[in-house]
C-alpha positions, 0 to 999 in steps of 0.5 A: 838857168833863168828863163822868161817865157814870152807868150803873146795871146788873144782871148785864149786864156783857157789855153794858157792855163794848160800850157802853163803847167805843161811847161812848168813840168817840162822845164822844172830844172830851170827858174821860169817867169812868164810874161803873157802879152794880152793883145786887147783881149775882151773875152775869158777875162775870168781866167785871166784874173785867175792867172794873175794870182800865180807869182810867176806869171806877169801880164802886159796888157796891150790898149788895143789888138795889134797882132802876134808879130807886133805883141812879140815886138812889144814883149822884147822891148819890155823885157830888154828894159825891165828884166835880167835873165839868161834866155827868153822863149818865144812860144804861141799860146795855143799849145802848138808850140810843143813844151818837149820841143822847148826842152830841145831849144834849151838843151841845145843852147846850153850845149852850144853855149854861143850867143845866137838864136835857136829857132824851131824848125817845122819839119812835121806839121799837124795842120789840115792838108789845105793849110799845108798846101798854103804854107808850101806856097808861101815858102816857095813864093818867099824863096822866089821874091826874097832869095832866102829860105824860111822854115821857122816862125816865132818859136824860138830862144834868144839869149839875153846878150842879143836882146838889145840888138833885136829890139833896135831892128826897125823890121821887127814891128812887121815880122819877127822871123824875117827881121832876124833873117835880114838883120843877119842875127846868128841863129841855128835851127833844131828839128821839131814837130808842130802839135795841135791846138790844146783847146778850142779852134783856130783864131786865124782865118785866110785873111790873117794868114795872108796878111802874115805871109805878106808882112814877112815878104814885105820885111825884104821890100828892097830885094823884092823890088830888085828881083821883080825889076830884073825879071821885067827887064829880062822879059823886056829884053826877050821881047825886043829880041824876039820882035827884031827876029820876026821882023828881020827873018819872017814876014809876020802881019802888021796885026802880029807886029803891032801886038808884039810892040804893045807887049813890049811897051807894056813890059817897058812900063812895068819896068819903069814903074818898078824901077821908080818904086825901087828908088823911092824905097832906097830914098826912104833909107835917109829917113829916121827908122821907126825902132820899136823900142823907141815907142812900144809903150805907146800900145800898153797900159803902162805909164809913159 
């Protein structure tokens, strides 16, 4: 099979050098072409120059640092317009996506023989305990706020037949995995174990992780607002019912009644605010969506 391996990277070229050799060895039965999305790097450029000498490595350099998710979107748009292949394998460049798991994805796709994305599901993680706790909280909030369960990230295998549909999803500009969920693209998952970094220290800090999690949830903005509205509406009805019960069957003080009605008014204001936001969000559906495949070249050093 002909497989293009898409790797977004920011100043981690020393990791790419090692990962390149491991992937070549693990997937030696297949024709590989590496597409490295350089997300505006300024360091380790001498290592990048050495990697550029390999015929099976191609760099797409971005004009600025825009983050992994948008780098993936740009890489997919570039492949959709310029390449022909059987599958594109999306991986992180730090080595935490194990080449042995890449073999599992490819074998599963060959056995399944269906047009659907194969995601690597993270059943075992190698990060510190604090990160695992944070990831659990993120997944819990994602489930509560969107009604969806997510246990996978970028590491995935996309058949060529689905690529044109994927680059037409507006939400892919914010978050790749969430955009696949909301678009209902056919997918399956296989169990994998997340490995440790090949070299150096992680570049994602707490702020980056929070923005990444919020970006994933923001893709489901309509559903999020609707669920929050349902929550505040339930609270409002509960407050009103409790107020009536207290006034009819109890003898509360004036201060107590005032506090209850103030809480009810605050809940009502929040409900109206969320309803207004939801209506504005829904009204924006009539606007022309920003589809990455129409503007991705603006962020690269390619000729427009």
